[in-house]
N, C-alpha and C positions, 0 to 999 in steps of 0.2 A: 470570303470573310477575312478580315484582318485579325491576326492572332491575338492581339491585346484588346480587341474591341469588346469582348464579353466582360472583361474585368472593369472596363471603364463605364459600363452601363449600370445604372442604379436599378436594382430589382425591386419589386413592390414591397417585399418584406424588409429590405434594407431601408427603403424610404419610410416605412411605418416605424421601424426602430429609431430612425433619426427624428421624426416629427412627433412621435407620441409623448415624450417627456415635456416638450413645450406645450402641447395640447393640454396635458394634465395640469401644468402650472397655471395656464389661463383659466381652465375650468375650476380649479381650486380657488383661485383669486375671485372669480365671479361668484362662486358658492359662498365664500366668506362674506363678500359684500352683500349678497342677497339675504343671508341670515342676519347680518347686523342691521340692515335697513328695515327689517320687519318690526312692526310695533309690538312691544311687549304688553300683555294685558295685566301683568302682575305688578303690584307696587311693593313697597317694603313690608307692608302688613300681610300681603298675600304670600310672600316668601316665608313668613314665619307661621303661617297656618291660619291667619285671620281671613275673614271673607267680607266682601262688600255686597251683601244681599245676593250672593250666588251669581252675580252677573259679570264679574270681572274677567273671567276667562271665556265666556260664551258670547260671541257676537258674530254677525254675518259679515264676511269680507265683501267689500264692494269697490269697484273702480280700480285705482292703482294698487291698492292693497291686495286685491284678488289676483291681479296680473303679476305682481311681484311674487306672491305665494306660489302661483302655478309655474312661473319662470324658475324659481328656486328649486322646485321639485323636478323640473325638466333638466336643469343643470346637474342636480344630484344624480339623476339616472344616467346622464351622459358621462359623468365622472366615474360612476360605478362600471359602466360599460367599457370605458377606456382603461380602467384598472384591470378588468378581466382580460381585455385584449393584450395588455402588457404582460400579464401572467402567461398567456398562451404563446406569445411571440418571444 
């Protein structure tokens, strides 16, 4: 074995420390985009306490809206997991 070969090799923890910040930046950007793309059920009256027959906030998500909602939740979980890994590493 060459004496300097061990120091030139990237160990898995070093690789994780190197890649994790970039992964968190990408996940944070996707999470922000997912939250901003979701349709808001409240209008100006709903923000002030008024209601539209109690139906403004309760609707069934279908199609792309449901997919976006589930993807945003998955990205949030991945971001939380990457943050916990960053604390451990």
